[in-house]
N, C-alpha and C positions, 0 to 999 in steps of 0.2 A: 912535301917531304924533304926536299933539299933544304928548306929553311930550318927544319928541325935539326938536320944534320949540321948546319952551320952554327946553330945555337949550341949544339952539344960539343962541337970540336973547338970552338973558339976558346973556351975556358977549360977545356980538358975534360969535358963530361957534362952531364946535365947539371944545371944549377940555376940560380936566380940571376936574371938580368936586371941590373939596377938602373938602366937608362929608361926612364918613364916614357919619354916620347917615342922611342923606338918600340918598346913593348906594347904600348897602347895601340899604335898604328898597326902593328902586326896582328894583334888580337882583334882589332876592328875588322881588318881585311878578312881574317879567318871566319869571324862570326857572320859577317855580311855574305861571304861566299857560301857558308853552310846554309844560311837562311835562304839565299837565292836558290841554291841547289835543291834543298829539301822543301822549302816553303813555297816554291813557285807554284806547284800544283795545288797545294792546300790553300794558299792565299788566293790564288786565281779562282778556284772553285768557290771559296767563301765569298769573295767579292762579287763573283758572278751571281751566286744565289741571292746575296743581299741586294744586288741591283735589280734582279728579277722581282723580289719581294717588294722593293720600293716602287718599282714601276706598276706592279699589281695594286699596291696600296693607293697610288696616285690615280690609276684608272678607276678603282673602286670609289675613291673620294669624288672623282669627277662624275661618275654615274649617280652617286648619292646626291651630289649637288644638282644635277639635271632633274633627278626625281623630286628633290625638295623644291626646286624652282617650279616644276610643273604642278606639284601639289599646292604650292603657294598661289600660283596663277589660278588654279581651280578653286581654291578657297576664297580668293579675292572675287572671282566671278560669282561664287555662291553668295558671298556677302553682298555684292551689288544686286543680285537677284532678290535676296532677302530684304534689302533696303527698298527696292522697287515694290515688292509685295507689301511691305509695311506701309509705304506711302499710298499704295492703292487701297489697302484696307482702311487707312485713316480717311482717305477721300470718300470712300463708300460710307464709312460711319458718319462722317459729317453730312453727306448727302441724305442718308437715312434719317439722321437727327433733324435736318431741316424739313424733310417730308413729314416726319412724325409731329414736329412742332406745328407745321401748317395744318395737318389733319386735326390736331388737338384744338387749334384755334378755330378751325371751321366747325368742328363738333361743338365747341363751346358757344360759338355764335348761333348755331342751330338750337342748342339747348336754351340759350337766353331768349331767342325769338319764341320758342315753344312756351317757355315759362311766362313771357310777356303776354302771349296769346291766351294762355290758360288763366293768367291773372285778370286779363281784360274780360274773358268769358265769365270767370267767377264774379267779377265786379258787376258785369251786366246781369248775371242771374241773381245776384244779391239785390241789385236795384229793382229788378222785376218782382222778386219776392217781397221786398219792402213795400213797393207800390201796391202789390196785390193785398198785402196785409192791411195797408192803409185804406184801400178801397173797401175791403171787407169791414174794417172797423167803422169807416164813415157810413157804409150802408147799414150796418147794425145800429149805429147811433141814430141814423135817419129813420129807420123803421121803429126803433124804440120811441123816438120823439113823436113820430106820426101816430103810434099807438096811444101815446099819452094824450095827444091833442085831438085825435080823430073822434073819440066818443062825444066830446063836447061840441063839435062843429057839425057833426052829421045828424041831420034830421030826416024825416020820412021822405020828404020831397026830393032831397039831394040824393038819397039812396036810390030812388026810382030812376032818376036821370042817369046816374052812374051805371046802373044795370042796363038801361036802354042803350046807352053809348057803347057799352061793352058788347052787347048783342049786335049792334050795328057794325062794329068793327070786325066781329067774327063773320059777318056776312049774312046776317039774318034779318 
């Protein structure tokens, strides 16, 4: 207040001070004093609340980082388990394929042996049938020829001897 009185009395009342350096310095001191006096509580509470919010945001970010890290570790573990399971399934599939291949080869071998045995049996039965038919034809031809030649070669005396031999063979 004494400053205002000095400004007013120096020139004979209130007026404009034309000294720029002096007036700016005084104005700055007044503004800074007012800001410190009135803004101390406001600025302090604002900065304190802002600091609290920043600290909470940092803590929240750190918590989210920890949570994300644990989720990442869990997902990496799940991925490793999935890869191991996939490798196990692949190994089992290869093993099953090898077993199936061997079973198919064994079954094919059995089928081939059965077909060979069946073919051999069919061949044997065909040979027997052909031989039987040949014997029958030869027998029929021999009987037919004998019937043709028999009447001219058979006389009364030969017929009696054949009958006697037949009776003797029968046990009479």
